[in-house]
Structure formats: C-alpha cells, structure tokens
Backbone as CSV, one residue per row, in Angstrom:
resi,resn,N_x,N_y,N_z,CA_x,CA_y,CA_z,C_x,C_y,C_z
1,MET,118.999,121.906,120.242,118.501,120.087,120.197,117.800,119.764,121.235
2,LYS,117.013,118.385,121.056,116.331,117.951,121.910,117.344,116.929,122.078
3,SER,117.535,115.754,123.082,118.319,114.514,123.214,117.060,113.342,122.808
4,LYS,117.808,112.481,122.629,117.154,111.280,121.573,116.029,110.266,122.775
5,ALA,116.468,110.907,124.329,115.856,110.751,125.143,114.109,111.220,124.813
6,ALA,114.411,113.031,125.022,113.661,113.799,125.284,112.151,113.309,123.796
7,VAL,113.159,113.407,122.806,112.700,113.009,121.355,111.027,111.554,121.263
8,LYS,111.737,110.633,122.393,111.338,109.235,122.040,110.189,109.615,123.228
9,ARG,110.535,110.259,124.289,109.430,110.473,124.995,108.153,111.007,124.659
10,ILE,108.693,111.661,123.189,107.326,112.825,122.943,106.858,112.094,121.719
11,ILE,107.502,111.056,121.183,106.948,109.945,120.139,106.195,109.214,120.565
12,GLU,106.618,108.364,121.338,105.872,108.211,122.581,104.661,108.500,123.543
13,THR,104.686,109.387,123.594,103.097,110.357,124.396,102.061,110.778,123.289
14,LEU,102.568,110.974,121.977,101.927,111.049,121.000,101.276,109.440,120.391
15,LYS,102.469,108.651,120.621,100.932,106.921,119.881,100.305,107.115,121.226
16,GLY,100.527,107.405,122.229,99.260,107.002,123.002,98.252,107.961,123.058
17,ILE,98.092,109.083,122.401,97.221,109.748,122.503,96.794,110.126,121.224
18,TYR,97.207,109.274,119.749,96.371,108.831,118.646,97.176,108.227,117.902
19,PRO,96.928,106.333,118.823,98.072,105.117,118.034,96.905,104.804,117.028
20,ASP,96.029,105.402,115.481,95.784,105.408,114.610,97.032,106.019,113.337
21,ALA,96.779,107.979,114.028,97.401,108.158,112.959,97.262,108.667,112.082
22,LEU,96.126,108.216,111.640,95.896,108.407,110.034,95.399,109.891,109.433
23,CYS,95.934,110.127,108.050,95.924,111.464,107.242,94.294,111.507,107.180
24,SER,94.358,112.945,107.367,92.880,113.110,107.804,92.532,113.178,106.015
25,LEU,92.915,113.503,105.043,92.078,113.553,104.282,91.794,111.619,103.628
26,GLN,90.353,111.945,102.529,89.870,111.045,102.656,90.677,110.719,101.189
27,TYR,90.091,109.120,100.363,90.318,108.534,99.412,90.511,107.287,99.314
28,GLU,90.249,107.185,98.179,90.333,105.790,97.720,91.644,104.603,96.631
29,LYS,91.627,105.846,96.031,92.575,105.411,94.820,94.048,106.127,95.252
30,ASP,94.839,106.214,94.759,96.061,106.604,95.339,96.418,108.002,94.787
31,TYR,95.589,108.276,93.330,96.268,109.527,92.875,95.363,110.562,93.054
32,GLU,94.110,109.839,93.776,93.230,111.109,95.412,93.866,110.515,95.887
33,LEU,94.439,110.570,96.404,95.339,111.594,97.563,96.152,112.332,96.846
34,LEU,96.832,111.661,96.121,97.583,113.255,95.302,97.089,114.550,95.374
35,PHE,96.026,114.198,94.730,94.255,115.610,93.743,94.487,116.099,96.022
36,ALA,93.687,115.372,96.809,93.237,115.674,97.303,95.311,116.767,98.317
37,VAL,95.354,116.438,98.776,96.621,117.221,98.998,97.381,118.046,98.258
38,ARG,96.586,118.310,97.280,97.188,119.656,96.437,95.985,120.797,97.074
39,LEU,94.571,119.796,96.659,93.313,120.682,97.026,93.755,121.604,98.421
40,SER,94.447,120.529,99.781,94.185,120.806,100.423,95.211,122.368,101.001
41,ALA,96.105,122.922,99.920,97.084,124.134,100.169,96.211,125.353,100.728
42,GLN,96.223,125.783,101.730,95.698,126.925,102.049,94.245,126.713,102.189
43,CYS,93.930,125.738,102.489,92.598,125.448,102.950,92.688,124.080,104.129
44,THR,91.585,124.286,104.572,91.577,122.982,105.236,91.431,121.798,104.949
45,ASP,91.347,120.199,105.921,91.686,119.549,105.597,90.036,119.263,104.725
46,ALA,89.570,119.503,106.344,87.488,118.678,106.144,86.841,119.849,105.212
47,ARG,87.213,121.351,104.893,86.978,120.991,103.108,87.260,120.551,101.896
48,VAL,88.013,120.105,102.022,88.516,119.091,100.878,87.970,117.966,100.817
49,ASN,87.371,117.273,102.050,86.689,116.261,102.428,85.451,116.528,101.685
50,GLN,85.106,117.904,102.292,83.648,117.613,101.195,83.348,118.091,100.297
51,VAL,84.354,118.652,99.232,84.650,118.345,98.410,84.731,117.663,96.868
52,THR,85.994,116.954,97.717,86.468,115.570,97.033,85.362,114.573,96.869
53,PRO,83.883,114.417,97.149,83.260,113.195,96.638,82.702,113.801,95.531
54,ALA,82.217,114.999,95.766,80.807,115.172,93.968,82.317,115.572,92.927
55,LEU,83.667,115.739,93.138,84.744,116.283,91.800,84.874,114.194,92.012
56,TYR,85.020,113.427,92.140,85.377,112.284,92.477,84.140,111.642,91.960
57,ALA,82.816,111.676,91.295,81.998,111.407,90.950,82.041,111.465,89.305
58,ARG,82.192,112.587,89.698,81.743,113.598,88.336,82.990,112.915,87.259
59,PHE,84.466,112.805,87.912,85.895,112.442,87.459,85.847,111.509,88.151
60,PRO,85.469,110.291,87.856,85.890,108.758,88.103,87.352,108.174,87.671
61,THR,87.685,108.304,86.998,89.178,107.665,86.288,89.775,108.341,86.377
62,LEU,91.263,108.024,86.319,92.320,109.369,85.959,92.280,109.303,84.210
63,GLU,91.784,108.608,83.614,91.572,109.123,82.721,90.654,110.720,82.024
64,SER,89.331,110.717,82.701,88.287,111.751,82.592,89.321,112.373,83.379
65,PHE,89.779,112.889,84.589,90.702,113.858,85.122,92.018,113.949,83.547
66,ALA,92.092,114.050,83.221,93.345,113.902,81.945,92.333,114.234,81.149
67,GLU,91.676,114.045,80.597,90.544,114.565,79.500,89.693,115.657,79.507
68,ALA,90.193,116.592,80.889,88.687,117.203,81.429,89.222,118.354,81.422
69,ASP,87.683,119.364,80.954,88.378,120.847,80.795,88.925,121.737,81.977
70,PRO,90.327,122.472,82.647,90.239,122.415,84.266,88.992,123.673,84.656
71,ALA,88.280,124.059,83.528,87.693,125.147,83.657,85.717,124.128,84.778
72,GLU,85.660,123.465,84.279,84.956,122.817,84.790,85.319,121.917,86.249
73,VAL,86.565,121.139,86.021,86.601,120.656,87.268,87.262,121.624,88.339
74,GLY,87.073,123.035,88.176,87.584,124.622,89.025,86.582,125.320,89.957
75,GLU,84.895,124.591,89.119,83.474,125.003,89.496,83.381,123.440,90.635
76,TYR,84.194,122.475,90.797,84.299,121.438,91.709,84.847,121.888,93.254
77,ILE,85.868,122.510,93.109,86.861,123.112,94.297,86.938,124.204,94.123
78,ARG,86.075,125.150,94.046,85.670,126.313,93.813,86.395,126.764,95.323
79,SER,85.182,126.576,96.416,85.587,126.888,97.551,87.058,126.131,97.938
80,CYS,87.345,125.514,98.072,88.889,125.655,98.252,90.244,126.650,98.336
81,GLY,89.035,127.378,97.725,90.403,128.367,97.510,91.833,127.953,95.679
82,PHE,91.998,129.185,95.198,92.965,129.139,94.138,92.638,128.060,93.482
83,PHE,90.978,127.948,93.018,91.101,126.913,92.364,91.155,127.183,90.842
84,ASN,91.724,127.382,90.300,91.983,128.240,88.629,93.255,126.982,88.637
85,GLY,94.441,127.859,89.854,95.521,126.936,89.140,95.668,125.514,90.254
86,LYS,94.422,124.769,90.700,94.569,124.001,91.451,93.677,123.084,90.544
87,ALA,93.063,123.726,89.591,92.868,122.772,88.581,93.353,122.233,87.061
88,ARG,93.957,123.317,86.863,95.521,123.155,86.337,95.806,122.400,86.756
89,ASP,96.653,121.954,87.553,97.577,121.620,88.236,97.192,119.415,88.342
90,ILE,95.658,119.587,88.338,95.064,118.323,88.698,95.220,118.022,86.809
91,VAL,94.819,118.899,86.180,94.228,118.193,84.700,95.779,117.388,84.095
92,SER,96.781,118.643,84.302,98.358,118.542,83.980,98.487,116.866,84.666
93,CYS,98.608,116.974,85.690,99.223,115.803,86.399,98.324,114.615,85.742
94,ALA,97.012,114.226,85.772,96.956,113.377,85.394,97.774,112.778,84.425
95,GLN,97.207,113.956,83.305,97.972,114.284,81.559,99.237,113.195,81.826
96,ARG,99.839,113.342,83.092,101.578,113.585,83.323,101.735,112.037,84.225
97,LEU,101.077,111.518,84.829,100.778,109.631,85.534,100.416,108.850,83.809
98,LEU,99.555,109.531,82.972,98.960,108.496,81.758,100.190,108.469,81.486
99,ASN,100.912,109.551,80.946,101.182,109.527,79.568,102.969,109.098,80.217
100,ASP,103.587,109.222,81.679,104.766,109.001,81.780,104.819,107.744,83.496
101,PHE,104.124,107.188,83.633,103.848,106.974,84.796,102.638,105.534,84.311
102,GLY,102.841,105.403,83.216,101.883,104.272,82.775,99.959,104.328,84.087
103,GLY,100.202,105.397,84.720,98.595,105.171,85.043,99.034,105.459,86.734
104,LYS,100.454,104.867,86.732,100.173,104.956,88.469,101.333,106.084,88.859
105,VAL,101.090,106.397,90.499,101.546,107.200,91.214,103.429,107.015,91.919
106,PRO,103.639,107.656,90.879,104.963,106.810,90.939,105.906,107.049,93.065
107,GLY,107.039,106.638,93.010,107.367,106.014,94.090,109.318,106.666,94.944
108,THR,108.986,107.454,94.177,109.932,108.093,94.613,109.934,109.473,94.418
109,MET,110.591,110.558,95.148,111.320,111.707,95.489,111.378,112.778,94.080
110,GLU,111.777,112.039,93.074,112.026,112.854,92.233,111.402,112.929,91.091
111,GLU,110.472,111.547,91.385,109.537,111.302,90.234,108.442,112.551,90.413
112,LEU,107.578,111.893,91.779,107.084,113.237,92.575,106.619,114.365,92.110
113,THR,108.101,115.222,92.910,108.314,116.181,92.626,107.998,116.590,91.226
114,SER,108.553,115.789,90.465,108.524,116.035,88.467,107.076,117.036,88.445
115,LEU,105.768,116.339,89.149,104.127,116.334,88.907,104.294,117.809,89.074
116,PRO,102.786,118.148,88.627,102.392,119.152,88.827,101.899,119.439,89.348
117,GLY,102.180,121.034,90.369,101.331,121.381,91.713,102.131,120.370,92.752
118,VAL,103.537,119.626,92.605,103.635,118.801,93.767,105.081,118.905,94.308
119,GLY,105.194,119.657,95.455,106.542,120.027,96.172,106.928,118.686,97.267
120,ARG,107.581,119.020,98.015,108.297,117.727,99.154,107.039,117.575,100.030
121,LYS,106.478,119.039,100.149,105.768,118.167,101.629,104.858,117.009,101.336
122,THR,104.295,117.165,99.113,103.254,116.262,99.324,103.493,115.086,98.598
123,ALA,104.695,115.288,98.159,105.627,113.637,98.126,105.729,113.132,99.151
124,ASN,106.389,113.624,100.079,107.093,113.101,101.408,105.226,112.536,102.137
125,LEU,103.937,112.776,101.641,102.838,112.822,102.537,102.618,111.246,101.833
126,ILE,102.879,110.828,100.570,102.725,110.019,99.159,103.638,109.710,99.605
127,LEU,104.527,109.148,99.793,105.663,108.187,99.733,105.239,107.852,101.514
128,GLY,104.610,108.248,102.771,104.982,107.557,103.717,103.361,106.661,103.660
129,ASP,102.886,107.421,103.105,100.967,107.024,103.268,100.778,105.809,102.309
130,ILE,101.609,106.350,101.219,101.240,105.011,99.946,101.908,103.525,100.055
131,PHE,103.398,104.130,100.420,103.846,103.496,100.314,105.196,102.828,101.073
132,GLY,104.354,103.556,102.184,105.193,102.737,103.676,106.939,103.438,103.728
133,GLN,106.977,104.491,102.615,108.841,105.120,103.306,108.375,105.957,104.260
134,GLU,109.987,106.093,104.691,109.572,107.541,105.528,109.808,109.047,104.568
135,GLY,108.690,109.824,105.778,108.104,110.642,105.050,108.192,112.349,105.877
136,TYR,108.579,112.843,105.800,108.809,114.075,106.884,107.944,115.163,105.603
137,VAL,106.414,114.612,106.756,105.885,115.714,105.738,105.571,117.454,106.608
138,CYS,106.517,118.230,105.830,106.661,119.606,107.205,105.726,121.086,106.787
139,ASP,104.099,120.529,107.373,103.016,121.334,107.196,103.304,122.909,108.569
140,THR,102.209,123.662,108.284,101.994,124.807,109.294,102.185,124.023,110.562
141,HIS,101.445,123.156,111.228,101.095,122.342,112.585,103.036,121.405,112.556
142,CYS,103.882,120.922,111.831,104.643,120.114,112.341,105.997,121.391,112.655
143,ILE,105.642,121.958,111.738,106.616,122.988,111.880,107.014,123.548,112.703
144,ARG,105.359,124.486,113.047,105.162,125.105,114.920,105.204,124.516,115.751
145,ILE,104.908,123.209,115.896,105.721,122.790,117.178,106.314,121.865,117.573
146,THR,107.413,121.700,116.164,109.328,121.023,116.286,109.833,122.112,116.727
147,GLY,109.281,122.928,116.430,109.755,124.186,117.261,109.569,124.885,118.229
148,ARG,108.640,124.692,118.901,107.804,124.887,119.707,108.429,124.673,121.137
149,LEU,108.662,123.042,120.897,109.594,121.560,121.382,110.634,121.524,121.518
150,GLY,111.245,122.481,120.401,113.233,122.998,120.104,113.134,120.820,120.023
151,ILE,112.640,120.383,119.391,113.130,119.471,118.468,114.007,120.069,116.795
152,THR,113.692,121.151,116.842,113.881,121.745,115.538,113.908,123.452,116.314
153,ASP,115.279,124.104,114.740,115.769,125.384,116.121,114.676,126.498,115.772
154,GLY,113.229,126.460,114.364,112.486,127.211,115.129,112.361,128.167,113.929
155,SER,113.227,127.186,112.489,112.825,127.540,111.272,111.195,127.764,110.966
156,LYS,111.175,128.866,109.772,109.856,128.596,109.427,110.031,127.640,107.761
157,ASP,111.785,127.590,107.685,111.373,127.513,105.598,111.622,125.776,106.148
158,PRO,110.427,125.024,104.962,110.269,123.410,104.999,111.384,122.636,104.937
159,LEU,112.203,123.552,103.848,113.597,122.239,104.204,114.334,122.130,104.711
160,GLN,114.170,123.080,105.570,114.830,123.137,106.458,114.335,122.126,107.778
161,VAL,113.495,122.600,107.734,113.128,121.928,109.432,112.876,120.551,109.239
162,GLU,112.902,119.759,107.865,112.615,118.478,107.561,114.592,118.262,107.570
163,LYS,115.341,118.502,106.743,116.154,118.085,107.055,117.163,117.612,108.157
164,GLN,116.058,119.059,109.621,116.538,119.134,110.825,115.399,117.482,111.011
165,LEU,114.297,117.308,111.011,113.990,116.170,111.234,114.810,114.475,111.600
166,ARG,115.352,114.949,110.274,115.644,113.590,109.583,117.305,113.394,110.252
167,LEU,117.286,113.936,111.052,118.244,114.091,112.077,117.994,113.719,113.500
168,THR,116.721,114.131,113.425,115.970,113.800,114.865,115.161,112.385,114.948
169,ILE,114.247,112.361,114.433,112.750,111.408,113.870,113.392,110.728,112.856
170,PRO,113.117,108.886,113.720,113.918,107.458,113.082,112.118,107.734,111.804
171,PRO,113.537,106.854,111.120,112.455,107.398,109.393,111.471,106.703,109.688
172,GLU,110.812,105.391,110.176,110.165,104.485,110.725,109.319,105.331,111.403
173,GLU,109.427,105.993,111.919,108.176,107.036,112.930,107.560,108.203,111.730
174,SER,108.558,108.556,110.847,109.431,109.900,110.400,106.833,110.140,110.068
175,ASN,106.552,109.389,109.187,104.936,109.438,108.854,103.752,109.918,109.950
176,ASN,104.217,108.830,110.643,103.671,108.450,111.598,103.484,109.901,112.788
177,PHE,104.825,109.945,113.099,104.870,111.378,114.036,104.413,112.948,113.712
178,CYS,104.713,112.405,111.554,104.355,114.190,111.429,102.145,114.111,111.225
179,HIS,102.275,113.203,110.704,100.273,113.247,111.363,99.968,113.645,112.559
180,ARG,100.203,113.229,113.187,99.978,113.156,114.428,100.427,114.880,115.385
181,MET,101.743,115.137,114.408,101.689,116.503,114.371,100.418,117.029,114.482
182,VAL,100.131,117.314,113.184,98.996,118.003,112.943,97.438,117.517,113.837
183,LEU,97.378,116.424,113.534,96.792,116.011,114.594,96.698,116.803,116.447
184,PHE,97.745,116.614,116.786,98.128,118.200,118.128,98.032,119.550,117.650
185,GLY,97.604,119.642,116.963,98.327,121.573,116.983,96.709,121.139,116.914
186,ARG,95.731,120.287,116.203,94.428,120.956,116.456,94.155,120.867,117.556
187,ASP,94.260,119.967,118.518,94.220,120.069,119.752,94.239,120.602,120.525
188,THR,94.958,120.786,120.624,96.414,121.448,121.681,97.516,122.508,121.535
189,CYS,97.688,122.159,120.497,99.253,123.675,120.406,99.106,123.582,119.385
190,THR,97.380,124.653,119.248,97.222,125.555,117.957,98.027,127.013,118.020
191,ALA,97.931,127.354,117.087,98.617,128.423,116.406,98.789,129.459,117.663
192,ARG,97.110,130.125,117.965,97.171,131.186,118.770,96.749,131.198,120.212
193,SER,96.738,130.696,120.329,96.470,130.481,121.891,96.366,128.620,122.351
194,PRO,98.036,128.295,122.108,98.144,126.583,122.123,97.791,126.433,124.421
195,LYS,97.604,125.383,124.496,97.410,125.338,125.737,98.434,124.425,126.283
196,CYS,99.235,125.144,126.857,100.503,124.942,127.631,100.499,123.973,128.720
197,GLN,98.908,124.829,129.852,98.642,123.901,130.738,97.755,122.696,131.019
198,GLY,99.046,121.787,131.299,97.893,120.656,131.303,98.112,119.715,129.682
199,CYS,99.465,120.464,128.817,100.066,119.900,128.184,100.559,118.442,128.150
200,PRO,100.107,117.205,127.387,101.193,116.334,127.786,102.223,116.314,127.480
201,LEU,103.223,117.166,126.997,103.863,117.259,126.163,105.270,118.164,127.206
202,ALA,104.200,119.038,128.167,104.609,120.540,128.920,106.031,119.900,129.653
203,GLY,106.352,118.714,129.466,107.860,118.587,130.448,108.918,118.174,129.473
204,ASP,108.567,118.580,128.363,109.264,118.064,127.333,109.906,119.977,126.603
205,CYS,109.135,120.470,127.121,108.757,121.877,126.006,109.452,122.456,126.752
206,GLY,110.157,123.700,126.246,110.992,125.082,126.860,109.612,126.559,126.689
207,THR,109.055,125.813,125.570,107.960,126.698,125.568,106.608,126.688,126.723
208,ALA,106.668,125.677,126.581,105.416,125.392,128.204,106.213,126.113,129.520
209,LYS,107.150,125.238,129.538,107.726,125.621,130.753,107.885,127.727,130.808
210,ALA,108.493,128.299,129.927,108.958,129.692,129.744,107.086,130.492,130.079
211,SER,106.629,129.222,129.736,105.193,130.488,129.484,104.208,130.252,130.941
212,LYS,105.053,129.910,132.328,104.689,129.457,133.403,104.639,130.413,134.502
C-alpha cells in the first residue's frame, strides 16, 4: 500500500488539476441527485444529463414521481438502458421517501441503502454531496485508478476497495477525492489506454513506472 506521504502528494496534485471536484450529474433538488445516480448505472453521466431535464419537467415534484406510472417514466429514460427496472426503482423510491422519510432524502448509510435501487456507491455519493459527510464512492474509475496507483491492492470488489480507502484517504478528503478520480479517469487514466507518459501522478504510480 502507498505511504501516507505518497497519498498526500496524490491528493494535492489532483486538487491542483481539479480544484472544484464537482459531481457531473446535474440536479436542483436532493432527490433529483438520488434519481440521477440510479439512472447513471451502466450509463454515462452525459447521457443522464440529456435525459433528466425532460423527466423532471414532466414530474416536477416528489409527489408526481410517487404517483407516476413506471411505464411512462421508462419512456423518458429509455436511452439510459435498463429503463424498466430503473423506472420502477425511481417510482418506488419516491413513494418510500414520502411515506417513511417525510419527503426528505435521509442522511445515513442504513436509511439510504434501504431505498429501492440504492446501494453503497449511491449512498456514499449522497452522503458526501448532499450532507457534507465522508463519502467513498467506489465506481469503476475509482476502483481502477486507486488499484493502478497502489492505494488499494487491485481488488475489483467495491466494498473491499471502500474499506481500503477508508484506511488511506482522510474522511474530509474522501468525497472530493472520488469525484476527482472520475475526472482523472476520463481525462488521463482511461480504462484501455492510460496516458502514463506525462501523467502528473506517474512519480507515485507503480503502473506508470512499469510501463516505461
């Protein structure tokens, strides 16, 4: 595993490259982010952002989602893939939020993961972005890059990666660090052809050193 000094250098370098570290999913209401993350499964954030304006215009309130026909919701999100299951989850989630949480997105891991279609990755993102808590969002970019860097041991299991990141990435850095992993994974450390030559993290990356 990486030393604390190396992890700190990586964090600070990424801060310099991506100072804002914003989530790329667009939303105005807390529950809209929850639904957008559900839509992003096996789909790009860019595609989700193309779909959600019309979806949220048709169903402008949580109540309207709760009363919606999942088949109609599915037509709005068809291009996101797996639209039938996602539509059912969104409608069921809206109903649960209204019936069990007073129409508010809950703020604990246990409550969030009790919602339809919400796993730890989604819950961690909500905890970080909405509530300002620690959030270790282990998506494909984070899993791939932290493994290449040696921050984690290369495991592909999201829960194992999350556990390892909790031991190495300070809680106050976790949410923004994971957002920066996504941005870095799109720009530089891509899945198939990572740009190791000239990579700003190459000095702390065993994968980059091995590629020389």
